[in-house]
N, C-alpha and C positions, 0 to 999 in steps of 0.2 A: 928664789929667784922668780921674778914676776913672769906670768903667762907661761910658766914651764908646765908641761903636762906630767900629771902623776896619776893618771889612770892606769889601772892593772895591766893593760895589755902594754903600755910603754914601761912600766916597772919591772916587768917579767916577760920580756919578748921570747925568751927561750922555753917558755911554757904557754905560748899563744894558743897552739892546739890543745892541750891539755885544758887551759881555762875554756875554751869553748865548748870541748865535750863535758866538762864538770858542770857549767852553767846550764846545759841542755839536760842533764839527768839527775842533778841535785839541786832542789829548790833552795835549801838553806845557803848553799855556796854561791848559787846565784843573786841571792838577797843579799850577800856579805859584798859581793863584788858591785853590785848595783848601789847600796849604800855608799861605798868607798868611792865610786865615780862620781856620785851625787855630790858628796862633801867636796870632792877634788874641783867639780866645776862651780861649786859655789865659792871656793876660796879664790879660785882664778878669777872669776868675776868681779868680787869683792876688790881683789888688789888691782885689777886692770882698771876698773871705775874709780877706784881710790875712795870707795864708799865709806862714808863714817861708820866705823866700827872699832871698839877698845881692842887694844893689843890682847887684852886678856881673852877677849872672845875669839879673835883670830888664832891665838895659841893654843884655846880648846878645841877648835875646829881641827887644826892641823895635829894635835894629839890623838883626836878620834880617828882621823885618817889613817895614822902611823899604826894605831891599834887594831884597825881593820886589815890593814896591809900584813901585819905579823900574823894576824889570823888565816888570812888567805894564803900566805906562804906556807904555814904549817899544813894547811890543807894539801897544798900542791907538794909539799914533800912527802906527805904520807900517800899520797896518790903514786907518786914517782918510786915509791919503794915497794908498792905493789906489783910494779911490772918487773 
């Protein structure tokens, strides 16, 4: 869907506080979230501007975003299991 936010805060609102805490204390987790959100912004901008990009390239970006989201979710689940 065009212009839909897929940044991590929107994807996992129930983990918002944990995301903020992990980003503050874990540089690797912070880098994952930053990369995910950067790719999400790029995808949205390309879709909104209808910039010339091949379907294969946009799908590759979406696949990478999904893979990062999966990694982030696994980190969140592991952190939640500690509590």
